[in-house]
C-alpha positions in Angstrom: 75.7 129.4 81.9 78.4 127.2 83.4 78.5 123.6 82.2 78.4 121.3 85.2 77.9 118.0 83.4 79.4 115.0 85.1 80.5 111.9 83.2 80.5 108.3 84.5 81.7 105.0 83.4 83.3 103.6 86.5 82.0 102.2 89.8 84.2 104.1 92.2 86.1 107.4 91.8 88.9 109.4 93.4 91.5 106.5 93.7 93.4 106.1 90.5 96.1 103.7 91.8 95.3 100.1 92.6 97.9 98.2 94.7 98.3 94.5 94.7 99.5 93.3 98.1 100.9 90.0 99.5 99.1 88.0 102.1 101.0 89.0 105.3 100.3 89.5 109.0 103.3 91.5 110.3 102.9 95.2 111.2 102.7 97.7 108.4 103.6 101.1 109.9 103.2 104.5 108.1 105.8 104.6 105.3 105.1 101.0 104.4 103.1 100.9 101.2 100.5 98.5 102.8 99.6 101.3 105.2 97.1 103.6 103.5 98.3 106.6 105.6 101.6 106.4 103.7 100.1 107.9 100.6 99.3 111.5 99.9 96.5 110.3 97.6 93.8 107.7 98.0 94.5 104.1 96.8 92.7 100.9 96.2 94.1 97.7 97.7 93.6 94.1 96.7 95.1 91.2 98.7 96.4 88.3 96.6 95.6 85.6 99.1 97.8 82.9 97.6 100.8 85.2 97.4 102.8 84.8 100.7 106.3 86.2 101.0 107.7 82.7 100.9 106.0 81.9 97.5 106.8 85.3 96.0 110.4 85.7 97.2 111.7 82.2 98.0 109.8 80.4 95.2 109.9 83.3 92.7 106.2 83.5 92.4 105.8 80.2 90.7 102.2 79.5 89.9 100.9 82.9 91.0 100.7 84.9 87.8 97.0 84.0 87.2 96.1 85.1 90.8 97.8 88.4 90.2 96.0 88.9 86.9 92.6 88.2 88.5 93.3 90.6 91.3 94.5 93.3 88.9 91.3 92.8 86.9 89.2 93.4 90.0 91.1 96.6 90.9 90.6 97.9 87.4 86.9 97.0 87.5 86.7 98.9 90.8 88.1 102.1 89.2 91.9 101.8 89.2 93.6 103.5 86.3 97.0 102.0 87.1 98.2 98.9 88.9 101.1 98.6 91.3 102.5 95.8 93.4 104.2 95.8 96.8 107.1 93.4 96.4 110.1 94.1 94.2 110.4 90.5 93.3 107.1 90.8 91.4 109.1 92.4 88.6 109.1 89.0 87.1 105.4 89.5 86.2 105.8 93.0 84.8 105.6 92.1 81.1 102.8 89.7 81.5 100.7 91.9 83.8 101.2 95.0 81.6 100.1 93.0 78.5 97.1 91.6 80.4 95.8 94.7 82.2 95.8 97.2 79.3 96.6 100.0 81.8 100.0 101.1 83.1 101.6 98.7 85.5 104.4 99.2 88.0 105.5 96.0 89.7 109.0 96.6 91.1 111.0 99.4 92.6 113.9 97.9 90.7 112.5 99.4 87.5 114.0 102.7 88.7 117.6 101.5 88.4 118.2 102.3 84.7 116.7 105.8 85.2 118.7 106.6 88.4 121.8 105.4 86.6 121.4 108.1 84.0 121.3 110.7 86.8 124.7 109.9 88.1 128.1 111.3 87.1 130.6 109.2 85.1 132.3 106.6 87.2 129.3 106.2 89.6 126.7 103.5 89.5 123.5 102.3 91.3 123.6 99.8 94.1 120.6 97.7 95.1 119.5 96.8 98.6 117.2 93.8 98.8 115.6 91.6 101.4 117.3 88.4 100.2 120.4 88.8 98.1 120.7 85.1 97.4 117.1 85.0 95.9 117.4 88.1 93.7 118.6 86.4 90.6 119.5 87.4 87.0 115.9 86.9 85.9 114.7 89.5 88.3 117.3 92.0 87.2 116.7 91.4 83.5 112.9 91.8 83.9 113.5 95.3 85.4 116.3 96.3 83.0 118.9 96.2 85.7 122.5 95.5 84.6 123.7 92.0 85.6 126.8 93.4 87.3 124.9 95.8 89.6 126.2 95.6 93.2 123.6 94.1 95.5 123.4 93.6 99.3 120.6 92.1 101.4 119.4 92.0 104.9 119.9 88.2 104.9 122.2 88.3 107.9 120.2 90.7 110.0 118.6 90.0 113.4 115.0 91.1 112.9 114.0 92.3 109.4 113.9 88.9 107.6 113.0 86.9 110.6 109.8 88.8 111.2 108.9 89.1 107.5 108.8 85.3 107.0 107.7 84.4 110.5 104.5 86.4 110.2 105.0 87.7 113.7 102.4 90.2 115.1 105.1 92.2 117.0 108.2 93.6 115.4 111.1 95.6 116.8 111.2 98.4 114.3 114.4 99.8 115.7 116.2 96.5 115.1 114.7 96.3 111.6 116.1 99.8 110.9 119.5 98.7 112.2 119.5 95.7 109.8 118.7 97.9 106.8 121.4 100.5 107.7 124.0 97.8 108.4 123.3 96.2 105.0 123.4 99.6 103.3 126.7 100.5 104.9 128.2 97.1 103.8 127.0 97.7 100.2 128.7 101.1 100.0 131.8 100.0 101.8 132.3 97.1 99.4 131.5 99.2 96.3 132.9 102.8 96.7 131.8 103.7 93.2 128.1 103.6 94.2 126.5 107.0 93.7 122.9 106.1 94.7 120.9 103.2 96.1 117.6 101.7 94.9 115.8 99.8 97.6 114.0 96.7 96.3 112.0 95.7 99.4 108.8 97.8 99.9 108.9 97.1 103.7 112.1 99.0 103.9 110.5 102.4 103.0 110.0 103.6 106.7 113.8 103.3 107.1 115.1 104.8 103.8 115.5 108.3 105.3 117.8 106.9 108.1 119.6 104.8 105.5 120.3 107.8 103.3 121.6 109.8 106.2 123.8 106.9 107.3 125.5 106.3 103.9 125.4 109.9 102.7 123.8 109.0 99.3 120.4 109.4 97.6 118.1 106.5 98.2 115.2 105.6 95.9 112.4 103.3 97.0 108.9 102.2 96.1 107.4 105.3 97.7 109.3 107.6 95.2 108.3 105.2 92.4 104.6 105.0 93.1 104.3 108.8 93.7 105.9 109.4 90.3 103.7 106.7 88.8 100.5 108.3 90.3 101.5 111.7 89.1 101.0 110.5 85.5 97.7 108.9 86.3 96.4 112.2 87.8 98.5 115.2 86.7 98.3 118.2 88.9 95.7 120.7 87.8 97.2 124.2 87.7 94.0 125.7 86.2 93.5 127.2 82.8 93.3 131.0 83.1 91.2 132.6 80.4 89.6 129.3 79.3 86.0 128.3 79.5 84.9 126.2 82.5 85.4 122.5 81.7 82.8 119.7 82.5 83.8 117.4 85.3 85.4 114.2 84.0 86.9 111.2 85.8 88.9 108.7 83.9 
């Protein structure tokens, strides 16, 4: 007789990844991690209402750690087995959130830099593309394990990308945003010909990273890559177990 026992212990099931999001109003198109259609798996979202882009990026998240801890606790209580965050600047909270949550935590796309560096041939290094170069300081890099001499470029001088992010505008010219990202990426590579791959810090750049990679002719790693990898560990693919007895249904 087949064992069809089910085991509980959680409130909701089927979404292992809980994502902490900033309080924003600008459009979030497919590809953006704040758009649920981006993901090939279900996710749980929790808005941290005090966390605006200004407070997280321009003020380095000062005074927000407890708000993120509370929101993470709520996601875990709702069923999340891992916690992620949709702003690369939140890497400053990585150590504290991981210690608090007691589940795996992935706060910043920048955490990929040391790994990507190991993929590159001798003489090549990783470059970083960010939303505000002047705000991405040594503390952010150190928190993610990024070498202090890593080449960095930002969309600081773009026409649309930064203006709409911090203006909270309801309508955004996505073509102009893509141009800003590509222009910044081209400048990064032109100024640093030893770059062999680019890691994108800003989660809002994800819809444009394919175009960026084609424009600069290099691999580009973003938060979509990172969270898909992260999720793959939370829910490994089941290839079946030929010859084994049926297993009871379990949800972590």
